[in-house]
Phi, psi and omega in degrees: 000149182272151177276356180290133178279129178235131182257124177242155174104181183232025184302325180260000188291141177247141178259115181277340182217149175227138177285125179249014176301127180302319180294343182264000184277346177281159179267130182265355174077354182262158173285116183225169176268131178249339181248149176205180175257137178221123184047041176078013185227156174293141183226143183234131172247125177299337187263294182186122186296333181279359183289335188070181180054042180278149173245095186275136179234132178294139180255340191083003180089088183248154177286169179294323177299318177292320177304316179299317175296318178301311180296320175301317183290324177298315180295322179294316177299316180296318177294320178294328178293328185278338179233033183307313183293324189283330190248355180281133176295153184317000000 
């Protein structure tokens, strides 16, 4: 074994960009890549980084936990926009 310290994992990683393309908010159910580098910072696409046609929005640098909350909210808002008339109370 080497004496060199190696840090693995993403516990301290901050995500600088998130894809807000409406078509990319759905879950595709497949094993895909969600993270890439964009403008020298981590970037996350909820659908698949290899899909292309991303609409990157700066996050200011959020944790993976904060990213999960953000993406859940984006998906809920997108779903609500599609069924606005049917579920809104009178």
